[in-house]
C-alpha positions in Angstrom: 98.2 12.9 -60.1 101.3 10.8 -60.5 99.8 9.0 -63.5 99.1 12.1 -65.1 102.6 13.4 -64.8 104.1 10.0 -66.0 101.6 10.8 -69.1 103.0 13.9 -69.7 106.8 13.2 -69.9 106.6 9.8 -71.7 107.1 11.6 -75.3 110.0 12.9 -74.0 111.8 9.9 -72.5 113.5 8.8 -75.9 115.1 12.3 -75.9 116.5 12.0 -72.3 117.6 8.2 -73.3 119.5 9.5 -76.3 121.4 12.3 -74.3 122.3 9.9 -71.8 123.9 7.6 -74.2 125.7 10.5 -76.0 127.1 11.7 -72.9 128.3 8.1 -71.8 129.9 7.2 -75.4 131.7 10.7 -75.4 133.1 10.1 -72.0 134.5 6.7 -72.9 136.1 7.9 -76.1 137.7 10.9 -74.4 141.6 10.5 -73.5 142.7 10.1 -70.1 145.3 12.7 -70.3 145.2 16.3 -72.4 148.9 16.1 -72.9 148.6 14.9 -76.7 145.8 17.7 -77.1 148.4 20.3 -76.0 151.4 18.9 -78.0 149.1 19.1 -81.2 147.9 22.5 -80.4 151.7 23.7 -79.8 153.3 22.0 -82.6 151.0 22.6 -85.3 148.9 25.6 -84.6 150.7 28.2 -82.2 152.8 30.6 -84.2 155.9 32.1 -82.3 156.7 35.7 -83.3 160.1 35.3 -81.8 163.0 34.5 -84.1 164.3 30.9 -83.4 167.4 30.8 -81.3 170.9 30.1 -83.3 172.3 26.9 -82.4 176.0 26.9 -81.8 178.2 26.7 -84.9 180.3 23.9 -86.0 182.5 26.4 -88.0 186.0 27.9 -86.7 186.3 31.5 -86.3 189.0 31.5 -89.0 186.8 29.6 -91.4 183.7 32.3 -90.5 186.4 35.1 -90.9 187.1 33.5 -94.6 183.6 33.2 -95.8 182.5 36.4 -94.5 179.4 35.1 -92.9 178.3 32.4 -90.3 176.9 29.6 -91.9 173.6 28.1 -90.7 173.3 24.5 -89.6 171.7 22.2 -92.0 168.5 22.0 -89.9 168.4 25.9 -89.7 169.0 26.1 -93.4 166.2 23.5 -94.1 163.8 25.6 -91.7 164.8 29.0 -93.6 164.2 27.8 -97.0 160.7 26.6 -96.0 159.8 29.9 -94.3 160.0 28.4 -90.8 162.2 30.8 -88.9 159.0 32.1 -87.0 157.6 28.7 -86.3 158.8 25.3 -84.7 158.9 22.5 -87.2 155.7 20.7 -88.6 154.7 18.2 -90.9 155.0 19.4 -94.6 151.6 17.8 -95.4 149.8 20.2 -93.5 152.3 23.2 -93.4 151.0 24.9 -96.4 147.3 24.7 -95.2 147.9 26.4 -91.6 146.6 29.6 -91.1 148.6 32.2 -90.0 147.3 35.2 -87.9 148.5 38.4 -89.1 149.8 40.9 -86.5 151.0 43.7 -88.8 148.7 46.7 -88.0 149.0 48.0 -91.6 147.2 45.0 -92.9 144.5 45.5 -90.5 141.0 47.3 -91.7 141.3 51.0 -91.2 139.0 52.8 -88.9 137.4 56.1 -90.1 138.4 59.2 -88.0 134.5 59.5 -86.9 134.2 55.7 -86.0 132.4 56.3 -82.6 129.7 58.5 -84.3 129.3 56.4 -87.4 130.5 52.8 -86.5 132.1 52.8 -90.1 135.1 50.7 -90.9 136.9 51.4 -94.0 137.6 48.1 -96.1 139.6 47.6 -99.4 137.8 47.5 -102.4 139.0 43.7 -103.0 139.1 40.8 -100.4 142.6 39.9 -101.9 144.0 43.1 -100.7 142.9 42.8 -97.2 144.0 39.1 -97.0 147.5 39.8 -98.6 146.9 37.7 -101.7 149.3 38.7 -104.3 149.5 38.3 -108.1 151.2 35.2 -109.5 154.3 36.0 -111.6 156.3 39.2 -113.1 159.0 38.6 -115.7 161.8 41.0 -116.6 163.2 40.5 -120.0 166.9 41.9 -120.4 167.3 43.6 -123.9 169.5 46.1 -125.7 169.0 48.9 -128.1 170.9 46.8 -130.4 168.3 43.7 -130.4 165.0 45.3 -129.4 163.5 45.7 -132.5 164.5 42.2 -133.5 164.6 39.6 -130.5 163.1 41.8 -128.1 159.8 41.8 -130.7 160.3 38.2 -131.1 160.4 37.6 -127.4 157.5 39.6 -127.0 155.4 38.0 -129.5 156.3 34.6 -128.0 155.9 35.0 -124.6 154.3 38.1 -123.2 150.6 37.4 -124.0 151.0 34.2 -121.9 152.1 35.9 -118.8 150.6 38.1 -116.1 153.2 41.1 -116.5 156.1 41.4 -118.7 158.6 44.3 -118.4 161.3 44.9 -121.1 164.7 46.6 -119.5 167.3 48.1 -121.9 170.5 50.2 -121.4 171.6 53.6 -122.8 175.0 53.2 -124.6 175.1 56.8 -126.3 172.9 55.5 -129.2 169.9 57.1 -130.5 166.8 57.8 -128.4 164.9 54.7 -127.3 161.5 56.4 -128.6 162.9 56.3 -132.1 163.2 52.1 -131.9 160.3 51.5 -129.5 158.0 48.8 -130.9 154.4 49.0 -130.2 152.9 46.7 -127.3 156.1 46.6 -125.6 156.4 47.8 -122.0 160.1 49.4 -122.1 161.8 50.6 -119.1 165.6 52.3 -119.9 168.3 52.4 -117.6 171.3 54.2 -117.8 174.2 52.2 -116.0 177.9 51.8 -116.6 178.4 48.1 -116.5 176.3 44.8 -116.4 176.0 44.4 -113.0 175.0 47.8 -112.0 172.1 47.2 -114.7 171.0 44.0 -113.0 171.1 45.7 -109.7 169.1 48.3 -111.0 166.5 46.0 -112.6 166.1 44.1 -109.4 165.5 47.4 -107.4 162.7 48.4 -110.2 161.1 45.0 -109.6 161.1 45.0 -105.8 160.4 48.7 -105.2 157.5 48.8 -107.4 156.1 45.4 -107.5 157.6 43.9 -104.6 154.1 43.9 -102.6 152.0 42.7 -105.7 153.6 39.4 -106.9 154.7 36.4 -105.3 157.4 35.4 -108.1 160.0 37.2 -110.0 161.5 35.7 -113.3 164.3 37.4 -115.0 165.7 36.2 -118.4 167.0 37.7 -121.6 165.8 38.4 -125.3 168.4 35.8 -126.5 166.3 33.0 -124.5 163.2 31.2 -125.6 161.1 30.8 -122.3 158.1 28.3 -122.6 155.3 30.5 -121.0 153.0 27.6 -120.1 155.5 25.6 -118.4 157.0 28.7 -116.2 153.2 29.3 -115.2 152.9 25.6 -114.2 156.1 25.5 -112.4 155.0 28.4 -109.9 151.7 27.2 -109.7 153.0 23.8 -108.2 155.6 25.2 -105.8 154.4 26.7 -102.4 155.0 30.5 -102.1 156.6 29.7 -98.5 159.7 29.1 -100.1 162.9 31.0 -100.3 163.7 29.7 -103.5 166.5 30.7 -106.2 165.9 28.4 -109.1 167.4 28.0 -112.7 170.2 26.4 -114.2 173.0 25.7 -111.5 176.6 26.3 -112.4 179.5 26.7 -109.9 182.5 28.8 -109.6 185.0 29.4 -106.9 185.5 33.1 -105.7 188.5 34.7 -104.2 187.8 33.5 -100.6 188.0 29.9 -101.8 184.1 29.5 -101.2 182.5 27.4 -103.8 179.2 29.3 -105.0 176.3 27.7 -107.1 174.7 30.1 -108.9 172.0 30.3 -111.5 172.9 31.3 -115.2 171.2 34.3 -116.6 171.0 33.1 -120.2 168.9 30.3 -119.1 166.7 32.5 -116.9 166.3 32.8 -113.0 163.2 32.2 -110.9 163.4 34.1 -107.4 160.5 33.8 -104.7 159.2 37.1 -103.1 160.3 35.7 -99.5 164.0 35.5 -100.6 163.8 38.7 -102.5 162.6 40.5 -99.4 165.5 39.1 -97.6 168.6 39.9 -100.0 167.4 43.3 -101.4 168.3 45.4 -98.5 171.7 43.9 -98.7 172.4 44.6 -102.5 174.1 48.0 -101.9 176.5 46.1 -99.5 177.1 43.3 -102.2 178.0 45.9 -104.5 180.9 47.1 -102.3 182.8 43.7 -102.6 186.0 43.7 -104.1 185.0 41.1 -107.0 181.7 43.1 -108.0 183.3 44.6 -111.3 185.2 41.2 -112.0 182.3 38.8 -111.8 179.5 38.2 -114.3 176.1 39.6 -113.2 174.8 36.2 -112.5 177.9 35.1 -110.6 177.6 38.2 -108.7 174.0 37.8 -107.9 174.6 33.8 -106.8 177.4 34.9 -104.3 175.3 37.9 -102.9 172.2 35.5 -102.4 174.6 32.8 -100.6 176.2 35.4 -98.3 173.0 37.1 -97.4 171.3 33.8 -96.7 174.5 32.4 -94.5 174.9 29.8 -97.1 171.5 28.4 -96.7 170.1 29.1 -100.3 172.0 28.2 -103.5 170.5 27.8 -106.9 168.6 24.7 -107.6 166.7 23.1 -110.4 163.8 21.3 -108.4 161.6 22.1 -105.7 158.5 20.3 -104.6 158.7 17.8 -107.7 158.9 20.6 -110.1 161.9 20.5 -112.5 163.5 23.6 -114.1 164.8 21.9 -117.3 167.1 23.8 -119.6 168.5 23.2 -123.3 171.5 25.1 -124.8 170.8 25.5 -128.4 173.8 24.3 -130.7 174.0 26.2 -134.5 173.4 22.9 -136.3 170.3 21.6 -134.2 167.2 21.0 -136.6 164.5 22.6 -134.6 161.5 21.1 -136.5 162.7 17.6 -136.1 164.4 17.4 -132.5 162.7 15.1 -130.4 165.4 14.5 -127.6 163.7 14.3 -124.3 166.1 17.1 -122.7 164.8 19.4 -125.5 161.0 18.5 -125.2 161.1 18.9 -121.6 163.0 22.2 -121.5 161.7 25.4 -119.7 163.9 27.7 -121.5 166.3 27.2 -124.4 169.3 29.6 -124.4 171.4 30.8 -127.2 168.7 31.8 -129.7 170.4 33.9 -132.4 167.7 35.2 -134.5 164.0 35.9 -134.6 163.4 33.2 -137.0 164.8 30.7 -134.6 162.9 32.1 -131.7 159.5 31.7 -133.7 160.6 28.1 -135.0 161.1 27.2 -131.2 157.9 28.6 -130.3 156.1 26.5 -133.1 158.0 23.3 -132.1 157.1 23.8 -128.4 153.5 24.4 -129.4 153.2 21.4 -131.0 154.8 19.3 -128.5 152.2 20.9 -126.0 149.4 19.9 -128.3 150.7 16.5 -128.6 151.0 16.1 -125.0 147.2 17.4 -124.6 146.0 14.9 -127.2 147.6 12.3 -125.6 146.4 12.9 -122.3 142.5 13.5 -123.9 143.1 10.0 -125.1 144.1 8.6 -121.8 141.2 10.2 -120.3 138.9 8.8 -122.9 140.3 5.1 -122.5 139.9 5.7 -118.7 136.0 6.9 -119.2 135.6 3.7 -121.4 136.7 1.5 -118.7 134.5 2.9 -116.2 131.6 2.6 -118.3 131.1 -0.9 -117.6 130.8 -0.3 -113.8 128.2 2.2 -114.2 124.4 1.3 -113.2 122.4 -0.4 -116.0 120.1 2.7 -116.2 122.9 5.3 -116.8 122.9 6.8 -120.2 125.3 5.6 -122.9 128.4 7.5 -123.8 128.4 10.0 -126.4 130.8 11.2 -128.9 133.1 12.4 -128.5 133.7 10.8 -125.4 134.4 13.3 -122.4 132.4 16.0 -123.9 128.8 17.1 -122.9 126.0 15.2 -124.4 124.1 16.9 -127.1 121.3 19.5 -126.0 118.2 17.7 -125.4 115.1 20.2 -126.4 112.0 19.9 -124.0 109.7 21.1 -126.8 109.6 22.0 -130.5 110.3 25.5 -129.7 113.8 24.6 -128.3 115.0 22.5 -131.2 118.3 23.9 -132.5 117.9 24.0 -136.4 120.9 23.0 -138.7 122.5 25.8 -141.3 123.2 24.2 -144.5 126.0 25.2 -146.7 128.4 24.5 -149.5 131.8 25.9 -150.3 130.3 28.7 -152.4 126.9 29.6 -150.6 124.5 29.0 -147.6 120.8 29.0 -146.8 121.3 30.8 -143.9 121.0 34.5 -145.0 120.0 37.9 -143.1 116.3 38.8 -143.5 114.4 36.7 -145.8 116.9 36.2 -148.5 116.7 32.4 -149.3 120.4 32.0 -150.6 123.5 34.0 -150.4 127.2 33.7 -151.0 129.4 32.2 -148.4 132.1 35.0 -147.7 134.1 36.4 -144.8 134.6 34.4 -141.5 132.1 32.0 -142.3 134.0 30.8 -145.6 137.1 30.7 -143.6 135.4 28.5 -141.1 134.1 26.2 -144.0 137.5 25.7 -145.5 139.2 24.9 -142.3 136.7 22.4 -141.1 137.1 20.5 -144.7 140.8 20.7 -144.4 140.6 19.2 -140.8 138.1 16.3 -141.9 140.6 15.4 -144.8 143.5 15.4 -142.4 141.5 13.2 -139.8 140.2 10.9 -142.5 144.0 10.4 -144.0 145.4 9.8 -140.4 143.1 6.8 -140.0 143.3 5.5 -143.6 147.1 6.3 -144.5 148.2 3.3 -142.5 146.0 1.0 -144.7 147.5 2.2 -147.9 144.8 4.5 -148.7 145.3 8.0 -149.8 142.0 10.2 -149.7 141.8 13.4 -151.4 138.5 15.8 -151.5 137.0 16.5 -154.7 133.8 18.0 -153.8 131.8 19.1 -150.6 128.4 17.8 -151.6 126.4 18.9 -148.5 127.4 20.7 -145.2 125.4 21.5 -142.1 126.4 23.2 -139.1 124.8 24.4 -135.7 125.8 25.6 -132.4 125.2 23.5 -129.2 125.4 25.7 -126.2 126.4 22.4 -124.2 129.2 21.4 -126.7 130.0 23.9 -129.1 129.7 24.0 -133.0 128.8 20.7 -134.6 129.4 19.9 -138.3 128.0 17.0 -140.9 129.9 17.1 -144.2 128.9 14.8 -147.0 132.3 14.9 -149.1 133.0 13.2 -152.4 136.3 11.9 -152.3 139.1 10.4 -154.6 140.4 7.3 -153.1 144.1 6.3 -154.1 145.3 2.7 -153.3 149.3 2.8 -152.9 150.6 0.6 -155.7 147.3 0.9 -158.0 146.8 3.7 -160.5 143.3 3.2 -160.3 141.3 6.0 -158.5 138.0 5.3 -156.5 135.1 8.1 -156.0 133.6 7.5 -152.5 130.8 9.4 -151.0 131.8 9.6 -147.3 130.1 11.6 -144.1 132.0 13.0 -141.5 130.9 14.3 -138.0 132.9 16.8 -136.5 133.0 18.9 -133.2 134.6 22.2 -132.5 134.3 22.2 -128.7 133.9 24.9 -126.2 137.1 25.5 -124.5 137.8 26.8 -121.0 136.1 30.0 -120.3 138.3 33.1 -119.9 137.3 36.3 -118.0 138.2 39.2 -120.3 139.6 41.9 -118.2 137.3 45.2 -118.3 138.0 48.7 -117.0 135.8 49.4 -113.8 132.6 51.2 -114.2 130.0 52.1 -111.7 126.2 53.0 -111.8 126.9 56.4 -110.6 128.0 58.4 -113.7 125.8 61.2 -114.9 123.9 60.7 -118.1 123.3 63.4 -120.8 120.3 62.5 -122.8 119.8 64.1 -126.2 116.8 63.7 -128.2 116.2 65.1 -131.9 112.8 65.7 -132.9 111.4 66.2 -136.4 108.2 67.1 -137.7 106.5 63.8 -137.8 107.6 63.0 -134.5 105.9 65.9 -132.7 102.9 64.0 -131.3 105.5 61.5 -129.6 107.0 64.4 -127.5 104.4 64.7 -124.8 104.4 61.1 -123.7 108.1 61.1 -123.5 108.2 64.0 -121.3 105.7 62.6 -119.0 107.9 59.6 -118.7 111.0 61.5 -118.3 109.4 63.3 -115.5 108.5 60.0 -113.6 112.1 58.8 -114.1 114.4 61.7 -113.6 112.5 65.0 -112.6 110.6 63.3 -109.7 113.9 61.4 -108.3 117.4 61.9 -107.8 118.2 60.0 -110.9 121.8 61.5 -112.1 120.5 62.6 -115.7 119.8 65.8 -117.9 117.9 66.2 -121.1 118.7 68.3 -124.1 116.1 68.7 -127.0 117.3 69.4 -130.5 114.4 70.8 -133.0 115.1 70.1 -136.6 113.7 72.4 -139.1 113.9 72.2 -142.8 114.4 75.0 -145.0 110.4 75.7 -145.7 109.5 75.4 -141.8 112.5 77.5 -140.9 111.5 80.6 -143.2 108.1 81.0 -141.5 109.5 80.1 -138.0 108.1 83.7 -136.7 104.6 83.3 -138.1 104.3 79.7 -137.8 106.5 77.6 -135.5 105.9 73.9 -135.9 107.2 73.1 -132.6 105.5 75.7 -130.6 103.4 73.1 -128.7 106.5 71.0 -127.7 108.5 74.2 -126.5 105.4 75.2 -124.3 105.5 71.6 -122.8 109.1 72.5 -121.9 108.3 75.7 -120.4 105.7 73.9 -117.9 108.1 71.5 -116.8 110.6 74.4 -116.4 108.3 76.3 -114.1 107.3 73.2 -112.1 110.6 71.5 -111.3 113.4 74.0 -111.5 115.0 75.3 -108.5 114.8 79.0 -107.8 118.8 79.4 -107.2 119.7 77.7 -110.5 120.4 80.2 -113.2 120.6 77.6 -115.8 117.9 76.1 -117.9 116.6 72.9 -116.4 115.8 71.4 -120.1 117.9 73.2 -122.5 116.9 73.2 -126.1 118.2 74.3 -129.8 117.0 74.4 -133.0 118.8 73.4 -136.4 118.1 73.6 -139.9 118.7 70.8 -142.4 117.4 69.1 -145.4 118.5 65.8 -144.2 118.3 64.9 -140.7 121.2 62.5 -139.3 122.8 61.5 -136.2 126.1 63.0 -137.1 125.2 66.8 -138.0 123.3 66.9 -134.5 125.9 65.5 -132.7 128.7 67.5 -134.4 126.6 70.6 -132.6 126.0 69.0 -129.3 129.4 67.2 -128.7 130.9 70.8 -128.5 128.8 71.8 -125.3 129.9 68.7 -123.2 132.9 67.8 -121.4 135.2 65.0 -123.3 134.4 62.6 -120.4 130.7 63.1 -120.5 128.2 60.0 -121.1 125.9 60.7 -123.7 122.6 58.8 -124.4 121.1 59.6 -127.8 117.7 58.3 -128.2 114.3 59.3 -130.1 110.9 60.7 -128.7 109.5 57.2 -129.3 111.6 55.7 -126.5 110.2 54.7 -123.0 113.3 55.1 -120.7 113.3 54.0 -117.2 116.0 53.7 -114.2 117.1 50.1 -115.2 117.7 51.1 -118.7 120.0 54.1 -117.3 121.8 52.0 -115.3 122.5 49.4 -118.2 123.8 52.4 -120.3 126.2 53.1 -117.6 127.5 50.0 -117.0 127.9 48.7 -120.9 129.5 51.9 -122.0 133.2 52.3 -121.2 135.5 55.3 -122.2 138.0 54.2 -124.5 136.9 50.7 -124.7 133.0 50.2 -125.5 129.9 51.7 -127.0 126.4 50.5 -126.3 123.9 49.9 -128.8 120.6 48.7 -127.4 118.3 46.9 -129.3 114.6 48.0 -128.2 111.5 46.5 -128.1 109.4 48.0 -130.8 105.5 48.2 -130.6 103.4 47.2 -133.6 101.1 49.5 -135.1 98.2 50.1 -132.6 95.6 50.6 -135.5 96.2 47.1 -136.2 96.7 45.8 -132.8 93.8 47.5 -130.9 91.6 48.5 -133.6 89.1 51.0 -132.0 90.3 50.1 -128.4 92.4 52.2 -126.4 96.0 51.7 -126.6 97.6 50.5 -123.2 100.0 53.1 -121.6 102.4 50.0 -120.6 104.2 48.1 -123.4 104.0 44.5 -122.3 107.1 42.5 -124.1 104.9 39.7 -125.9 105.0 38.5 -129.4 101.5 39.9 -130.3 102.6 43.5 -128.9 105.6 44.0 -130.8 109.4 42.7 -131.6 112.9 43.5 -130.8 113.9 45.8 -133.8 117.5 44.5 -134.9 117.5 47.5 -137.9 117.1 50.3 -135.3 120.5 52.2 -134.2 118.5 55.3 -132.8 119.4 54.7 -129.4 123.2 55.0 -128.3 125.1 55.1 -125.4 128.9 56.4 -125.9 131.3 58.7 -124.1 131.7 62.2 -125.8 135.7 61.7 -126.1 135.0 58.3 -128.1 133.0 60.1 -130.4 135.1 62.9 -131.0 138.1 60.7 -131.5 136.2 58.6 -134.2 135.0 61.9 -135.5 138.5 63.1 -135.9 139.9 59.8 -137.7 137.3 60.5 -140.4 138.2 64.0 -141.0 141.7 62.7 -141.1 141.0 59.9 -144.0 139.6 63.0 -146.2 142.1 65.0 -148.0 142.1 68.7 -147.7 141.0 69.2 -151.5 137.6 67.4 -151.3 137.2 68.1 -147.4 133.9 69.9 -147.6 132.2 67.9 -149.9 133.2 64.4 -148.5 132.4 65.4 -145.0 129.0 66.4 -146.0 128.5 63.5 -147.7 129.8 61.3 -144.7 127.5 63.2 -142.6 124.5 62.6 -144.6 125.3 59.0 -145.4 126.8 57.6 -142.0 125.1 57.2 -138.4 127.1 56.7 -135.3 127.3 53.1 -135.8 128.8 53.3 -139.0 131.4 55.7 -137.8 132.6 53.7 -135.0 132.6 50.6 -136.8 134.9 52.2 -139.6 136.9 54.9 -137.8 137.0 53.3 -134.2 138.7 50.7 -132.2 135.8 50.6 -129.6 134.2 47.3 -129.0 130.7 47.6 -130.4 128.3 46.2 -127.5 125.0 45.3 -129.4 122.3 43.4 -127.3 118.4 43.3 -127.1 117.3 45.6 -124.0 114.0 44.5 -122.4 114.3 47.5 -120.3 113.9 49.9 -123.5 110.6 49.9 -125.0 109.5 52.2 -128.0 106.3 53.3 -129.3 105.3 52.7 -132.6 106.3 55.4 -135.1 106.6 55.2 -138.9 110.1 56.3 -140.1 110.7 58.6 -142.8 113.1 56.9 -145.1 115.3 59.0 -147.7 117.6 57.4 -150.2 119.9 60.4 -149.8 120.9 58.9 -146.3 122.8 56.2 -148.1 121.9 52.7 -149.4 122.8 51.2 -145.7 120.6 53.5 -143.6 117.9 53.6 -146.2 117.7 49.8 -146.6 117.7 49.4 -142.7 114.8 52.0 -142.3 112.7 50.3 -145.0 113.3 46.9 -143.3 112.7 48.7 -139.8 109.2 50.1 -141.1 108.1 46.9 -142.8 108.9 44.6 -139.8 107.6 47.1 -137.4 104.1 47.3 -138.9 102.6 43.9 -137.4 103.4 40.3 -137.1 102.8 38.0 -140.1 99.6 36.4 -138.4 98.2 40.0 -137.7 98.9 41.1 -141.2 97.4 37.9 -142.8 94.2 38.7 -140.6 94.1 42.3 -142.2 94.3 40.9 -145.5 91.9 38.1 -145.2 89.7 38.8 -142.4 87.3 36.3 -143.5 89.6 33.2 -143.6 
């Protein structure tokens, strides 16, 4: 019995031994007293919500009366500036990383009224809203009606597109209405104030009231100041938001009470943290009642107001947490293009700019400085990589050129090989369709010209110090390809003229150059918010050759929409020509299709609904077109309606409808999906039955890039483009030109030529289309006609299948 018990527990003995050893070690390592733990918890993690008690002041009653406030002690001021009013002193190294429990009930998740029944908590749409995370920086630029169209525009072009939000403030002095001189793409707010100080007060009020809860930093400057946007962003990125900070160019003056005020010069820009803004904003009204309010400059008055409100704890500074706010005052005789002084090159703002030309010259010069700094940093990183290469294991891969860039893509099989495109300065061999050679034009020509200039510049930078001057004579060969891991790669064979300094003789040299245009940092493009809950209005037009496709389309539509709760409706447009329309009563060519609609109407329509479930209309035209059909249908829908124009050959499903909703943005983007088109079943399946499901395989079909039959667009976007087309045609030729435009343009051409919408064109695997031979008419215009011919030709079958049809015995 005993031996059996020992045998059973023997496998567990190592476990018990390990537990015993672990407990023993933990006991030995535990401190004898818990006082240290209590001290750490108290000093570093426990936050007191009550204010710190003020220490006895060292200032006399007369001094306090003279200053108008009771100054803080040095220790209190330090804690105040670093947001330690509600917490005991802690070490700087961990302060910014300590969590703080938010006790404000307004910031807690809201509970629904019927919480006890549904147990539902209302949460914000974004996580940062609940956590109280704000945007980084908002900028205010002070301008005037006299300088808005000149300096204001220059400031906007050199500054605004680098910042999160920029607002321009201007006053009214009895001049013309601001709307008459309002430049485009500038966010302008007009304030009517009697003097400069009141103008600044109103600007601060607008910033705090409307944006005080949205941003952590506020930057105020004038349109006569050049501000280096990247350096301002870098400055606020490296300073903790737990600072009561008043930053700029410090200047001093003595007020009437004899107090020395250190203020930030407005012409050099002022940076204010939200914590400080929240403290002094409620006291702005009291500061305006000071006797010196009308006698001081706006920036001096602001500096004195901040000092009094903060009891002398906050003055203007030009450095914080290792970040420096350098400024530079521009002199009239300064040569901006060649200036290389350290004070100029390190400046965050440059004041006393007198003309837009100076503003643009400064922007160009500082851009060159930033590029030089970037190249220097890249070179330092490359040198460091070279030094580290010797310490890598022996089996590590070799460094690839250029150093620091991802290595070239390595294909796993022959299908993954990325081909090179051949080009010269005049033509390329990479052409649409099967054209062997086409002219180099447009953006491709600009790209080739640019890369040749870059190659010559780099060659001269390398060989000029050796006394050689290189000039391009001819581009012999050029190759390029896009590597998804690196960017655009180029190989250039250039015939060069080499001129030796001091020698009149020229030498021709054939030189090969490798270049890479690397992929830069990916940027998130802001897009309007869309959901998958939008209602879709599907519109299909049917011509005589497409009648046999309608029955299968309706079977698919009933499964996807009618039998489910899908938010979609269908409208059918029957298109007659003159001959068929004349015999409509005796012989309606669409009678079978209308009978099918009546069957679905009877089966799925609800009794209480008086409207038709699937409405249809008939139109007569000799030349069917999308624009003619849309001109009639667009009048029946609201401007905000989402429209899907398709053909009876399409097989739609719920996933495709959601893609249509998500990829179509009102006033922003239209969606043109590229469907997977089935090949001719008579060639594919011979005498076998055609399958109901179209599998996406190379043998079954192809993505028809010449098809623009499917369109997802908002009705308002179509109407706006249509109105722009009508406005471009004069009244004398309106009727003729509009008729021609309707016949020779489709919706894609209309949006490309007469709309600012983004055209999103992509393959759509969720949209398949059954084989249908299109009727191509030359009256539709060259573009539409040739696209139709190409679609029919490439949609017949693959080349291998066509070859088997022509040479079945081979």
